[in-house]
C-alpha positions, 0 to 999 in steps of 0.5 A: 529727903527735902527736909534734910536738904536734898534738892527735887532733881536729886529726889527725882534720881532716888525715887525715879519720878519726874521732879514736878511730882516731887514739888507737888508732894512737897507742896501737899505736905507743906499744906499740912503743916500749921501756919506758925510755931506757938511755943509753950515757954519763951526761950530765955537766951537766943542765938543770932547768926553772923550778918555781913552786907556791903552798901555800895561796892566791895573794894576788894575781889575777895579776902583782905587783899593784902599782898603776901610774899613767900620765899620758900626756894625763890621769891613768890608772890600772891594774895592771902585772904582770911 
């Protein structure tokens, strides 16, 4: 369950045991795992996920910050974000 991204307290509710017991179980299983994965073959293609960082402070609170005006049954003003 932990490997499938279920939290300690969620496992606690399902199993009916205290969450510290669940943490102990996870630690015990973790000690049985090997320290590092040693693949037999090196993959030829790798995949990287997107990474965005901000140095300093963001200039807008969210989205692009461009103002959008719509006119369906009146004039409404708002902000749109991608």
